[in-house]
NUDREN-896333 format. One record per residue (C-alpha): y, z, x. Coordinates in steps of 0.1 Angstrom, whole numbers. Example, Ala and Ser with C-alpha at 12.3 -4.5 7.8 and 13.67 -1.06 7.14 Angstrom:
2
+-------+-------+-------+
|     Y |     Z |     X |
+-------+-------+-------+
|   -45 |    78 |   123 |
|   -11 |    71 |   137 |
+-------+-------+-------+
//
This chain:
767
+-------+-------+-------+
|     Y |     Z |     X |
+-------+-------+-------+
|   -40 |  -163 |  -134 |
|   -27 |  -138 |  -109 |
|    -2 |  -111 |  -117 |
|    25 |  -130 |   -99 |
|    21 |  -160 |  -122 |
|    35 |  -138 |  -150 |
|    68 |  -134 |  -131 |
|    96 |  -159 |  -139 |
|    99 |  -171 |  -103 |
|    62 |  -181 |   -99 |
|    56 |  -192 |  -135 |
|    52 |  -230 |  -138 |
|    78 |  -247 |  -160 |
|    70 |  -267 |  -191 |
|    70 |  -304 |  -184 |
|    97 |  -324 |  -202 |
|    88 |  -349 |  -229 |
|   106 |  -378 |  -244 |
|   123 |  -409 |  -230 |
|   134 |  -391 |  -198 |
|    99 |  -379 |  -189 |
|    97 |  -393 |  -154 |
|   134 |  -385 |  -145 |
|   131 |  -350 |  -159 |
|    99 |  -344 |  -139 |
|   116 |  -356 |  -107 |
|   146 |  -333 |  -113 |
|   124 |  -304 |  -121 |
|   103 |  -309 |   -90 |
|   134 |  -312 |   -68 |
|   148 |  -279 |   -83 |
|   115 |  -262 |   -78 |
|   112 |  -274 |   -42 |
|   147 |  -262 |   -34 |
|   140 |  -228 |   -50 |
|   108 |  -223 |   -32 |
|   124 |  -234 |     1 |
|   152 |  -209 |    -4 |
|   127 |  -182 |   -13 |
|   106 |  -189 |    19 |
|   134 |  -188 |    43 |
|   150 |  -158 |    26 |
|   117 |  -139 |    32 |
|   117 |  -150 |    68 |
|   153 |  -138 |    72 |
|   145 |  -104 |    56 |
|   115 |   -99 |    80 |
|   135 |  -108 |   111 |
|   165 |   -86 |   100 |
|   141 |   -57 |    93 |
|   126 |   -60 |   127 |
|   161 |   -59 |   143 |
|   171 |   -30 |   121 |
|   142 |    -8 |   133 |
|   154 |    -8 |   169 |
|   167 |    27 |   177 |
|   205 |    27 |   176 |
|   211 |    60 |   193 |
|   204 |    66 |   230 |
|   183 |    36 |   237 |
|   176 |    44 |   273 |
|   172 |    19 |   301 |
|   147 |    41 |   318 |
|   119 |    42 |   293 |
|    98 |    68 |   310 |
|    85 |   100 |   297 |
|    79 |   134 |   313 |
|    49 |   135 |   337 |
|    51 |    97 |   343 |
|    53 |    84 |   378 |
|    87 |    67 |   388 |
|    77 |    33 |   401 |
|   111 |    18 |   406 |
|   133 |    21 |   437 |
|   152 |    53 |   445 |
|   179 |    59 |   420 |
|   213 |    73 |   430 |
|   240 |    85 |   407 |
|   267 |    57 |   405 |
|   294 |    83 |   395 |
|   298 |   119 |   387 |
|   285 |   129 |   352 |
|   274 |   158 |   333 |
|   237 |   166 |   325 |
|   236 |   168 |   287 |
|   216 |   193 |   269 |
|   187 |   180 |   248 |
|   189 |   181 |   210 |
|   163 |   210 |   210 |
|   185 |   230 |   233 |
|   216 |   225 |   212 |
|   196 |   234 |   181 |
|   184 |   266 |   197 |
|   219 |   275 |   207 |
|   232 |   269 |   172 |
|   204 |   292 |   159 |
|   214 |   318 |   184 |
|   250 |   316 |   171 |
|   237 |   322 |   136 |
|   217 |   352 |   147 |
|   245 |   368 |   168 |
|   275 |   360 |   146 |
|   278 |   386 |   117 |
|   283 |   372 |    82 |
|   314 |   383 |    63 |
|   313 |   405 |    32 |
|   343 |   415 |    10 |
|   345 |   451 |    -2 |
|   352 |   457 |   -38 |
|   380 |   483 |   -36 |
|   377 |   497 |   -72 |
|   339 |   497 |   -75 |
|   339 |   533 |   -88 |
|   365 |   525 |  -114 |
|   345 |   495 |  -126 |
|   314 |   516 |  -128 |
|   332 |   542 |  -148 |
|   345 |   515 |  -173 |
|   310 |   501 |  -178 |
|   296 |   536 |  -182 |
|   321 |   545 |  -209 |
|   317 |   512 |  -227 |
|   279 |   517 |  -228 |
|   282 |   553 |  -240 |
|   305 |   543 |  -268 |
|   283 |   514 |  -279 |
|   252 |   537 |  -280 |
|   270 |   564 |  -300 |
|   278 |   538 |  -327 |
|   242 |   525 |  -326 |
|   226 |   560 |  -330 |
|   232 |   565 |  -368 |
|   219 |   530 |  -375 |
|   188 |   537 |  -355 |
|   182 |   570 |  -374 |
|   186 |   553 |  -408 |
|   161 |   526 |  -398 |
|   136 |   553 |  -389 |
|   138 |   570 |  -423 |
|   112 |   564 |  -451 |
|   118 |   528 |  -464 |
|   120 |   540 |  -500 |
|   149 |   563 |  -493 |
|   174 |   535 |  -491 |
|   181 |   504 |  -512 |
|   172 |   470 |  -499 |
|   208 |   460 |  -494 |
|   214 |   491 |  -471 |
|   183 |   484 |  -451 |
|   193 |   447 |  -447 |
|   228 |   457 |  -436 |
|   215 |   482 |  -411 |
|   190 |   456 |  -397 |
|   218 |   431 |  -392 |
|   240 |   456 |  -375 |
|   212 |   468 |  -353 |
|   203 |   433 |  -342 |
|   239 |   423 |  -335 |
|   244 |   455 |  -314 |
|   212 |   451 |  -294 |
|   219 |   414 |  -287 |
|   254 |   422 |  -274 |
|   242 |   450 |  -250 |
|   214 |   429 |  -235 |
|   195 |   459 |  -222 |
|   161 |   443 |  -229 |
|   146 |   476 |  -242 |
|   114 |   479 |  -262 |
|   112 |   499 |  -295 |
|    98 |   530 |  -277 |
|   125 |   528 |  -251 |
|   152 |   527 |  -278 |
|   137 |   558 |  -294 |
|   140 |   576 |  -261 |
|   175 |   564 |  -253 |
|   190 |   572 |  -287 |
|   172 |   606 |  -291 |
|   195 |   636 |  -293 |
|   209 |   646 |  -259 |
|   192 |   618 |  -239 |
|   219 |   590 |  -242 |
|   247 |   607 |  -222 |
|   223 |   624 |  -199 |
|   205 |   592 |  -188 |
|   238 |   573 |  -184 |
|   252 |   601 |  -163 |
|   222 |   603 |  -141 |
|   221 |   565 |  -134 |
|   259 |   564 |  -128 |
|   256 |   592 |  -103 |
|   228 |   575 |   -84 |
|   248 |   542 |   -82 |
|   279 |   559 |   -71 |
|   260 |   576 |   -43 |
|   246 |   543 |   -31 |
|   281 |   526 |   -33 |
|   295 |   552 |    -9 |
|   271 |   538 |    18 |
|   275 |   502 |     5 |
|   254 |   480 |   -16 |
|   251 |   443 |    -4 |
|   251 |   415 |   -30 |
|   222 |   399 |   -10 |
|   188 |   410 |     4 |
|   187 |   423 |    39 |
|   160 |   398 |    48 |
|   186 |   370 |    45 |
|   208 |   385 |    72 |
|   199 |   374 |   107 |
|   224 |   394 |   127 |
|   223 |   432 |   134 |
|   258 |   437 |   120 |
|   279 |   425 |    91 |
|   317 |   422 |    89 |
|   333 |   440 |    60 |
|   368 |   428 |    49 |
|   391 |   447 |    26 |
|   415 |   426 |     7 |
|   438 |   455 |    -1 |
|   444 |   466 |    35 |
|   438 |   433 |    52 |
|   415 |   450 |    76 |
|   379 |   443 |    87 |
|   352 |   464 |   103 |
|   317 |   457 |   116 |
|   289 |   477 |   100 |
|   253 |   479 |   111 |
|   230 |   463 |    86 |
|   206 |   493 |    88 |
|   234 |   516 |    75 |
|   240 |   498 |    42 |
|   218 |   491 |    12 |
|   205 |   456 |     5 |
|   201 |   445 |   -30 |
|   162 |   448 |   -30 |
|   163 |   479 |    -9 |
|   188 |   496 |   -34 |
|   165 |   487 |   -63 |
|   135 |   504 |   -45 |
|   156 |   535 |   -38 |
|   167 |   538 |   -74 |
|   131 |   534 |   -86 |
|   121 |   563 |   -62 |
|   148 |   586 |   -75 |
|   141 |   578 |  -112 |
|   104 |   587 |  -107 |
|   116 |   620 |   -93 |
|   139 |   627 |  -122 |
|   115 |   617 |  -150 |
|    82 |   627 |  -137 |
|    51 |   615 |  -156 |
|    72 |   598 |  -183 |
|    69 |   560 |  -178 |
|    89 |   552 |  -209 |
|   119 |   572 |  -197 |
|   115 |   556 |  -162 |
|   116 |   521 |  -175 |
|   145 |   529 |  -198 |
|   165 |   544 |  -169 |
|   158 |   512 |  -148 |
|   172 |   491 |  -176 |
|   203 |   512 |  -176 |
|   206 |   507 |  -138 |
|   203 |   469 |  -142 |
|   232 |   471 |  -167 |
|   255 |   494 |  -147 |
|   248 |   484 |  -111 |
|   276 |   466 |   -93 |
|   273 |   458 |   -55 |
|   305 |   468 |   -37 |
|   299 |   445 |    -7 |
|   300 |   408 |   -19 |
|   289 |   380 |     5 |
|   317 |   356 |    14 |
|   299 |   323 |    20 |
|   329 |   302 |    29 |
|   343 |   326 |    54 |
|   309 |   331 |    70 |
|   303 |   294 |    73 |
|   338 |   289 |    89 |
|   331 |   316 |   114 |
|   297 |   301 |   123 |
|   313 |   267 |   127 |
|   340 |   280 |   150 |
|   314 |   296 |   172 |
|   292 |   265 |   173 |
|   322 |   245 |   184 |
|   324 |   266 |   215 |
|   289 |   256 |   226 |
|   291 |   235 |   258 |
|   271 |   202 |   254 |
|   263 |   200 |   291 |
|   242 |   221 |   314 |
|   250 |   210 |   349 |
|   268 |   182 |   369 |
|   253 |   153 |   389 |
|   276 |   143 |   418 |
|   282 |   107 |   429 |
|   255 |    93 |   452 |
|   232 |   122 |   445 |
|   195 |   111 |   444 |
|   183 |   114 |   408 |
|   147 |   104 |   414 |
|   127 |    88 |   443 |
|   100 |    62 |   441 |
|    66 |    79 |   435 |
|    81 |   111 |   421 |
|    67 |   128 |   390 |
|    93 |   126 |   362 |
|    99 |   162 |   353 |
|   119 |   175 |   323 |
|   150 |   179 |   346 |
|   147 |   144 |   360 |
|   142 |   130 |   325 |
|   173 |   148 |   313 |
|   193 |   134 |   342 |
|   181 |    98 |   334 |
|   189 |   100 |   297 |
|   223 |   116 |   305 |
|   231 |    88 |   329 |
|   223 |    62 |   302 |
|   244 |    79 |   276 |
|   273 |    82 |   300 |
|   271 |    45 |   308 |
|   271 |    36 |   271 |
|   302 |    57 |   265 |
|   321 |    43 |   295 |
|   313 |     7 |   286 |
|   324 |    12 |   250 |
|   310 |   -11 |   224 |
|   304 |   -40 |   247 |
|   270 |   -28 |   259 |
|   260 |   -21 |   223 |
|   268 |   -57 |   213 |
|   249 |   -69 |   243 |
|   219 |   -49 |   233 |
|   221 |   -61 |   197 |
|   224 |   -98 |   209 |
|   194 |   -93 |   232 |
|   174 |   -77 |   204 |
|   182 |  -106 |   180 |
|   171 |  -131 |   206 |
|   138 |  -115 |   215 |
|   129 |  -108 |   178 |
|   137 |  -143 |   167 |
|   117 |  -157 |   196 |
|    88 |  -134 |   187 |
|    87 |  -144 |   150 |
|    94 |  -180 |   158 |
|    59 |  -182 |   174 |
|    42 |  -171 |   142 |
|    63 |  -191 |   117 |
|    62 |  -223 |   138 |
|    24 |  -220 |   138 |
|    24 |  -217 |   100 |
|    49 |  -246 |    95 |
|    33 |  -270 |   120 |
|    -4 |  -262 |   118 |
|    -9 |  -243 |    85 |
|    15 |  -262 |    62 |
|    -4 |  -254 |    30 |
|     1 |  -217 |    36 |
|    37 |  -221 |    46 |
|    45 |  -242 |    15 |
|    28 |  -217 |    -9 |
|    55 |  -191 |   -20 |
|    29 |  -166 |   -31 |
|     9 |  -167 |     1 |
|    41 |  -164 |    21 |
|    52 |  -135 |     1 |
|    18 |  -118 |     8 |
|    20 |  -124 |    45 |
|    56 |  -112 |    48 |
|    48 |   -81 |    28 |
|    21 |   -72 |    53 |
|    45 |   -79 |    82 |
|    73 |   -58 |    66 |
|    49 |   -28 |    60 |
|    40 |   -27 |    97 |
|    77 |   -31 |   107 |
|    87 |    -2 |    85 |
|    60 |    19 |    99 |
|    72 |    10 |   134 |
|   106 |    23 |   124 |
|    92 |    56 |   111 |
|    72 |    61 |   143 |
|   102 |    56 |   165 |
|   123 |    81 |   145 |
|    98 |   109 |   139 |
|    88 |   131 |   168 |
|    53 |   139 |   154 |
|    44 |   102 |   149 |
|    35 |    78 |   176 |
|    35 |    40 |   177 |
|    -3 |    40 |   183 |
|    -6 |    56 |   149 |
|     6 |    24 |   131 |
|   -25 |     5 |   118 |
|   -16 |   -30 |   130 |
|   -53 |   -39 |   128 |
|   -52 |   -35 |    90 |
|   -30 |   -66 |    89 |
|   -53 |   -84 |   113 |
|   -84 |   -77 |    92 |
|   -67 |   -85 |    59 |
|   -54 |  -118 |    71 |
|   -88 |  -127 |    86 |
|  -106 |  -121 |    53 |
|   -80 |  -137 |    31 |
|   -72 |  -167 |    53 |
|   -89 |  -171 |    87 |
|   -90 |  -157 |   122 |
|   -64 |  -181 |   136 |
|   -36 |  -169 |   112 |
|   -47 |  -133 |   118 |
|   -46 |  -137 |   156 |
|   -10 |  -151 |   156 |
|     1 |  -124 |   132 |
|   -15 |   -97 |   155 |
|     2 |  -113 |   186 |
|    36 |  -112 |   168 |
|    33 |   -76 |   157 |
|    20 |   -65 |   192 |
|    49 |   -82 |   209 |
|    74 |   -66 |   185 |
|    59 |   -32 |   191 |
|    61 |   -36 |   228 |
|    98 |   -47 |   225 |
|   106 |   -17 |   204 |
|    92 |     6 |   231 |
|   113 |   -11 |   258 |
|    90 |   -39 |   269 |
|    59 |   -16 |   269 |
|    31 |   -40 |   281 |
|     5 |   -13 |   277 |
|    11 |   -10 |   239 |
|    13 |   -48 |   235 |
|   -20 |   -54 |   253 |
|   -38 |   -26 |   236 |
|   -27 |   -38 |   202 |
|   -37 |   -74 |   209 |
|   -71 |   -64 |   223 |
|   -80 |   -40 |   195 |
|   -67 |   -63 |   168 |
|   -87 |   -92 |   182 |
|  -119 |   -72 |   181 |
|  -111 |   -63 |   145 |
|  -106 |  -100 |   137 |
|  -139 |  -111 |   153 |
|  -157 |   -83 |   135 |
|  -148 |   -96 |   100 |
|  -147 |  -133 |   108 |
|  -179 |  -139 |    90 |
|  -179 |  -109 |    67 |
|  -208 |  -106 |    43 |
|  -205 |   -71 |    29 |
|  -178 |   -45 |    26 |
|  -196 |   -21 |    50 |
|  -184 |   -42 |    78 |
|  -150 |   -25 |    75 |
|  -166 |     6 |    91 |
|  -178 |   -15 |   120 |
|  -143 |   -29 |   124 |
|  -128 |     5 |   125 |
|  -152 |    15 |   153 |
|  -145 |   -17 |   173 |
|  -108 |   -13 |   170 |
|  -111 |    23 |   183 |
|  -132 |    11 |   212 |
|  -106 |   -16 |   220 |
|   -77 |     9 |   220 |
|   -97 |    35 |   240 |
|  -106 |     9 |   267 |
|   -70 |    -1 |   273 |
|   -58 |    35 |   273 |
|   -85 |    45 |   298 |
|   -75 |    16 |   320 |
|   -39 |    29 |   318 |
|   -51 |    63 |   328 |
|   -69 |    49 |   359 |
|   -43 |    23 |   369 |
|    -9 |    38 |   360 |
|   -16 |    75 |   365 |
|    -9 |    85 |   329 |
|   -11 |   122 |   324 |
|   -42 |   137 |   308 |
|   -21 |   154 |   281 |
|    -5 |   121 |   271 |
|   -38 |   103 |   272 |
|   -54 |   129 |   250 |
|   -26 |   126 |   224 |
|   -28 |    88 |   224 |
|   -66 |    90 |   219 |
|   -61 |   112 |   188 |
|   -35 |    88 |   175 |
|   -57 |    57 |   179 |
|   -86 |    76 |   163 |
|   -64 |    83 |   132 |
|   -53 |    47 |   134 |
|   -89 |    35 |   133 |
|   -97 |    57 |   103 |
|   -67 |    42 |    85 |
|   -84 |     8 |    88 |
|  -106 |    18 |    59 |
|   -76 |    12 |    37 |
|   -82 |   -25 |    42 |
|  -110 |   -23 |    16 |
|   -89 |   -11 |   -14 |
|   -59 |   -32 |    -2 |
|   -80 |   -63 |    -2 |
|   -90 |   -56 |   -38 |
|   -54 |   -53 |   -48 |
|   -43 |   -84 |   -30 |
|   -71 |  -105 |   -44 |
|   -61 |   -96 |   -80 |
|   -24 |   -97 |   -74 |
|   -21 |  -130 |   -55 |
|   -52 |  -147 |   -69 |
|   -69 |  -151 |   -36 |
|  -106 |  -158 |   -33 |
|  -122 |  -142 |    -2 |
|  -158 |  -145 |    10 |
|  -165 |  -110 |    -4 |
|  -156 |  -122 |   -39 |
|  -177 |  -153 |   -34 |
|  -207 |  -132 |   -23 |
|  -203 |  -111 |   -55 |
|  -202 |  -143 |   -76 |
|  -233 |  -157 |   -59 |
|  -254 |  -130 |   -75 |
|  -276 |  -148 |  -100 |
|  -278 |  -116 |  -121 |
|  -243 |  -119 |  -133 |
|  -241 |  -121 |  -171 |
|  -230 |  -157 |  -173 |
|  -258 |  -169 |  -150 |
|  -283 |  -147 |  -168 |
|  -272 |  -163 |  -201 |
|  -276 |  -198 |  -185 |
|  -311 |  -190 |  -174 |
|  -321 |  -178 |  -209 |
|  -305 |  -205 |  -230 |
|  -308 |  -234 |  -206 |
|  -337 |  -227 |  -182 |
|  -339 |  -263 |  -171 |
|  -302 |  -264 |  -162 |
|  -305 |  -231 |  -144 |
|  -333 |  -244 |  -122 |
|  -312 |  -275 |  -116 |
|  -282 |  -256 |  -104 |
|  -303 |  -235 |   -81 |
|  -317 |  -266 |   -65 |
|  -282 |  -282 |   -63 |
|  -268 |  -250 |   -47 |
|  -294 |  -251 |   -20 |
|  -288 |  -288 |   -13 |
|  -250 |  -285 |   -13 |
|  -249 |  -254 |     8 |
|  -270 |  -270 |    35 |
|  -249 |  -302 |    35 |
|  -216 |  -282 |    36 |
|  -229 |  -262 |    66 |
|  -239 |  -294 |    84 |
|  -204 |  -309 |    82 |
|  -185 |  -277 |    88 |
|  -172 |  -271 |    53 |
|  -172 |  -238 |    35 |
|  -209 |  -234 |    27 |
|  -205 |  -202 |     7 |
|  -178 |  -216 |   -15 |
|  -199 |  -247 |   -21 |
|  -229 |  -227 |   -31 |
|  -209 |  -206 |   -55 |
|  -193 |  -237 |   -70 |
|  -227 |  -252 |   -75 |
|  -240 |  -221 |   -93 |
|  -213 |  -223 |  -119 |
|  -207 |  -261 |  -122 |
|  -229 |  -266 |  -152 |
|  -223 |  -233 |  -172 |
|  -208 |  -255 |  -200 |
|  -243 |  -266 |  -209 |
|  -249 |  -231 |  -224 |
|  -231 |  -243 |  -255 |
|  -254 |  -272 |  -264 |
|  -283 |  -270 |  -240 |
|  -307 |  -291 |  -262 |
|  -286 |  -322 |  -256 |
|  -293 |  -323 |  -218 |
|  -326 |  -338 |  -206 |
|  -336 |  -310 |  -183 |
|  -337 |  -286 |  -213 |
|  -355 |  -310 |  -238 |
|  -391 |  -310 |  -248 |
|  -409 |  -343 |  -244 |
|  -411 |  -349 |  -282 |
|  -375 |  -338 |  -291 |
|  -343 |  -357 |  -282 |
|  -313 |  -351 |  -305 |
|  -296 |  -382 |  -290 |
|  -320 |  -404 |  -308 |
|  -301 |  -398 |  -340 |
|  -266 |  -403 |  -325 |
|  -246 |  -433 |  -315 |
|  -241 |  -438 |  -277 |
|  -204 |  -430 |  -279 |
|  -210 |  -397 |  -297 |
|  -237 |  -388 |  -272 |
|  -213 |  -395 |  -243 |
|  -187 |  -373 |  -259 |
|  -212 |  -344 |  -262 |
|  -224 |  -349 |  -226 |
|  -188 |  -350 |  -213 |
|  -178 |  -319 |  -234 |
|  -198 |  -296 |  -211 |
|  -170 |  -299 |  -186 |
|  -143 |  -286 |  -209 |
|  -166 |  -259 |  -223 |
|  -176 |  -249 |  -188 |
|  -139 |  -245 |  -179 |
|  -133 |  -223 |  -210 |
|  -163 |  -201 |  -201 |
|  -152 |  -199 |  -165 |
|  -118 |  -187 |  -175 |
|  -133 |  -162 |  -199 |
|  -154 |  -149 |  -169 |
|  -122 |  -148 |  -147 |
|  -137 |  -171 |  -122 |
|  -113 |  -179 |   -93 |
|   -95 |  -212 |   -94 |
|  -113 |  -223 |   -63 |
|  -146 |  -220 |   -82 |
|  -133 |  -234 |  -115 |
|  -123 |  -267 |   -98 |
|  -160 |  -274 |   -92 |
|  -167 |  -277 |  -129 |
|  -146 |  -308 |  -137 |
|  -149 |  -323 |  -102 |
|  -186 |  -324 |   -98 |
|  -186 |  -354 |  -121 |
|  -151 |  -366 |  -113 |
|  -143 |  -397 |  -134 |
|  -178 |  -412 |  -130 |
|  -193 |  -432 |  -158 |
|  -220 |  -417 |  -181 |
|  -243 |  -446 |  -171 |
|  -273 |  -442 |  -195 |
|  -253 |  -441 |  -227 |
|  -229 |  -468 |  -215 |
|  -257 |  -492 |  -209 |
|  -273 |  -482 |  -242 |
|  -240 |  -491 |  -259 |
|  -240 |  -524 |  -242 |
|  -276 |  -531 |  -253 |
|  -267 |  -523 |  -289 |
|  -238 |  -548 |  -288 |
|  -259 |  -575 |  -272 |
|  -231 |  -580 |  -247 |
|  -219 |  -567 |  -214 |
|  -184 |  -559 |  -224 |
|  -177 |  -567 |  -261 |
|  -165 |  -538 |  -282 |
|  -174 |  -513 |  -256 |
|  -146 |  -494 |  -238 |
|  -157 |  -481 |  -205 |
|  -131 |  -453 |  -206 |
|  -150 |  -438 |  -235 |
|  -180 |  -433 |  -213 |
|  -163 |  -417 |  -183 |
|  -159 |  -380 |  -175 |
|  -123 |  -366 |  -178 |
|  -121 |  -357 |  -141 |
|  -102 |  -351 |  -119 |
|  -120 |  -366 |   -88 |
|  -130 |  -342 |   -60 |
|  -101 |  -331 |   -38 |
|  -120 |  -313 |   -10 |
|  -150 |  -316 |    11 |
|  -168 |  -289 |    -8 |
|  -163 |  -305 |   -43 |
|  -172 |  -339 |   -29 |
|  -204 |  -325 |   -14 |
|  -213 |  -309 |   -47 |
|  -208 |  -342 |   -66 |
|  -232 |  -359 |   -42 |
|  -258 |  -331 |   -42 |
|  -257 |  -329 |   -80 |
|  -262 |  -367 |   -84 |
|  -290 |  -368 |   -58 |
|  -309 |  -338 |   -72 |
|  -307 |  -351 |  -108 |
|  -317 |  -387 |   -99 |
|  -346 |  -375 |   -77 |
|  -363 |  -359 |  -107 |
|  -368 |  -393 |  -122 |
|  -385 |  -408 |   -92 |
|  -422 |  -415 |   -94 |
|  -441 |  -406 |   -63 |
|  -410 |  -396 |   -43 |
|  -416 |  -404 |    -6 |
|  -393 |  -407 |    25 |
|  -384 |  -444 |    18 |
|  -377 |  -440 |   -19 |
|  -356 |  -408 |   -14 |
|  -337 |  -424 |    14 |
|  -329 |  -455 |    -7 |
|  -319 |  -433 |   -36 |
|  -295 |  -412 |   -16 |
|  -279 |  -442 |     2 |
|  -274 |  -459 |   -32 |
|  -259 |  -429 |   -49 |
|  -235 |  -421 |   -20 |
|  -224 |  -457 |   -17 |
|  -218 |  -459 |   -55 |
|  -196 |  -428 |   -55 |
|  -177 |  -441 |   -25 |
|  -171 |  -475 |   -40 |
|  -161 |  -460 |   -73 |
|  -133 |  -441 |   -55 |
|  -147 |  -406 |   -62 |
|  -145 |  -395 |   -26 |
|  -111 |  -409 |   -17 |
|   -94 |  -374 |   -18 |
|  -121 |  -354 |    -1 |
|  -113 |  -360 |    36 |
|  -150 |  -368 |    41 |
|  -154 |  -392 |    70 |
|  -182 |  -418 |    74 |
|  -197 |  -395 |   100 |
|  -197 |  -367 |    75 |
|  -213 |  -389 |    49 |
|  -241 |  -398 |    73 |
|  -247 |  -362 |    81 |
|  -247 |  -353 |    44 |
|  -272 |  -380 |    36 |
|  -296 |  -369 |    64 |
|  -293 |  -332 |    53 |
|  -300 |  -341 |    16 |
|  -329 |  -363 |    26 |
|  -345 |  -336 |    48 |
|  -340 |  -310 |    20 |
|  -355 |  -332 |    -7 |
|  -385 |  -340 |    16 |
|  -391 |  -303 |    18 |
|  -390 |  -300 |   -20 |
|  -412 |  -331 |   -27 |
|  -436 |  -327 |     2 |
|  -471 |  -341 |     0 |
|  -495 |  -311 |    -5 |
|  -529 |  -312 |    13 |
|  -557 |  -311 |   -13 |
|  -583 |  -285 |    -9 |
|  -621 |  -293 |   -11 |
|  -632 |  -296 |   -47 |
|  -597 |  -301 |   -61 |
|  -604 |  -337 |   -72 |
|  -634 |  -327 |   -93 |
|  -615 |  -298 |  -109 |
|  -586 |  -322 |  -118 |
|  -611 |  -346 |  -134 |
|  -626 |  -318 |  -155 |
|  -591 |  -308 |  -166 |
|  -582 |  -344 |  -176 |
|  -614 |  -347 |  -196 |
|  -606 |  -315 |  -215 |
|  -571 |  -326 |  -222 |
|  -583 |  -360 |  -234 |
+-------+-------+-------+
//
């Protein structure tokens, strides 16, 4: 079960029971079909809408050329007079210049000295009240009662917390010592007052871009410009105070740190930054920026055929397109939107019609459609990012990842149509850029062919190299044919190199999609074909005869599948696991029995048939425990289909002395279902032929041919091959392939000289 099967939408509903069984099933199927149809077309609509949404909506220029390109159209004249607009980079630089040249606004605190005096007096008064408590706490503990010490501790803690000076014990000792309190407060107040006369900013100088600041005084309603170098920034003032404190209290770190704590408490900047007023001033100056740089007059030649597109010409072209859009209003935008819808719908119609008409099983599977649309959506979103970020190019989008993943998970045809769709979409987004479209198709096709018959995960590295070569070939052709500039060519080569490296993401993504969507790829089948896997090792140990049988069947079935164009690898893997149920009761199967031991001798034919048929159910249980894919699991019940267990059926008939009395044929048939694909049908034939050939005495060409013809005809007449799509021509090829393979197994060996006499000696000893 895949992860999606656990979600409500993909989880199969419980079948109804009771008198309305058939009607309920029909209603349920109809509801499920409608729901899946709605889900599929909703996904298609989302993909198409996303593709339309990623088209650039601002300044979509008619002249999709870049600087250093060659103008290959006719001479272009200005149809009217228009302004050459500045580029976004130019406007951004001018706005930055405004920020640098326009002074920010600061408001002067008019009574800064009075506020400093108030804070100084309040601090002095608080420390005077704290000094006696500090002295008592320093006395000998036994000199005061516990209640006094407790009261002093509480008073001390409350006062210290309220002041928030952050002093250590040694610093409190210095500050509250006789004569030091008022002296240190006086020194720090004097230093701060001196700095305030010059001006202390509330911000660091590094944050000011201009050379001047504007100082406004609320009291007088006046303002003046002051050079930044003449005032103190917040950090600069701190460094100045530290220098003066070191001079005042030389070689006494404790007093220096105490003084700096007092500075932090007393300091008040007297020039406070006014953010709102500064932003308003900058906005007013930015509004004065002229968006145009020059004028193009009517009938003036903008660019001539064969000219190199310079930055000035490119600016004229983009300005002309923007002017046209403004003059036409919204009509041209609606025209563009309608055109985008038409080309996008047409592009995706190719892909979805292919799935609907030629790959109906994929289109009707909601999970597979979800997977495909998720891959398409991821590339579409990356296209949108590449169009909107200046440092990202469209050649950086790894379209080939989708090509490789779809090839491995489905086949090369589905991958090729998806690659064509994404390449066309990318070219449309770039303004009908044929170069990008062709490069993507060419590189994606090389990636598809490189993993078409993937046999190991190291092929992803080869795919990355081939995709890079594909892109490089087309880009080099563009350099030679279209005169692309060397700089642009070099940039695009770097982008496609990164793109190729990103293709290695296909390996982990494939692992995720296999587990999430329950998809069986050739890589998974190759891993399952390893006979050293635990379940196959267990089969070889507990049922060696069965293990030898499945190896022979795997070889026969693989050869037959390859001969008729079926999936040979899937057939081989299915053959390896089709009899794992015999692990449970290996002794009941003839290939594992010793000549003198057969447990069926003590059982009735019907019980023996039940035991033989049970290996199908037990094999399914073991396969699910081993997490075998559903494509492999279906080989377990289908390799017998609903065929009859002939030996025990005839034995039951013999015991009843009648051909039909008291014997129900249904009790001697396997539970099925019958094979539903070429691969499962081929395995049924190979399994029957290999088992029956072991019972032949002196197998030769004629006997083997008669055996194969009889078994194939019996399975066909019994209706076991009706759902497999095997044609009469396929059956003929399969019979010839099985015959040739068995002749190779049962070939007549040339006897060496003396071998007859040695055999006689051996027989004599055995006798």
